C-alpha positions in Angstrom: 25.6 -25.5 -19.5 23.6 -24.9 -16.3 21.7 -22.0 -18.1 20.9 -24.2 -21.0 19.4 -26.9 -18.8 17.2 -24.3 -17.0 16.0 -23.0 -20.3 15.3 -26.5 -21.5 13.2 -27.2 -18.4 11.2 -24.0 -18.8 10.6 -24.7 -22.5 9.5 -28.3 -21.7 6.9 -27.0 -19.1 5.6 -24.4 -21.6 5.3 -27.0 -24.4 3.6 -29.5 -22.1 1.0 -26.9 -20.9 0.2 -26.0 -24.5 0.0 -29.6 -25.5 -2.3 -30.4 -22.6 -4.7 -27.6 -23.6 -4.7 -28.8 -27.2 -5.4 -32.4 -26.3 -8.2 -31.4 -23.9 -9.8 -29.2 -26.6 -9.5 -32.0 -29.1 -11.1 -34.6 -26.8 -14.0 -32.2 -25.9 -14.5 -31.5 -29.6 -14.7 -35.3 -30.4 -17.1 -35.9 -27.5 -19.4 -33.1 -28.7 -19.4 -34.4 -32.3 -20.0 -38.0 -31.3 -23.0 -37.1 -29.1 -24.9 -34.2 -30.7 -28.0 -34.7 -28.5 -26.2 -35.9 -25.3 -28.2 -35.5 -22.1 -26.3 -35.3 -18.8 -26.7 -38.4 -16.7 -27.9 -36.3 -13.7 -30.8 -35.0 -15.8 -31.8 -38.5 -16.8 -31.7 -39.7 -13.2 -33.8 -36.9 -11.8 -36.4 -36.1 -14.6 -36.2 -39.1 -16.9 -34.9 -39.1 -20.5 -36.3 -36.0 -22.3 -35.5 -37.5 -25.7 -37.6 -40.6 -25.0 -40.4 -38.6 -23.5 -40.7 -36.3 -26.5 
């Protein structure tokens, strides 16, 4: 029974790490699709908005 519990904990950690990577990739993909011409805020603060200047 103790071995089964250890294996279950190991499996849970592996599953969580894979799930976390998948969720992070999905969020990044959604952000990229939602803002195709996104300009970083730091660039806007330092140099002005290049999209408005063009």
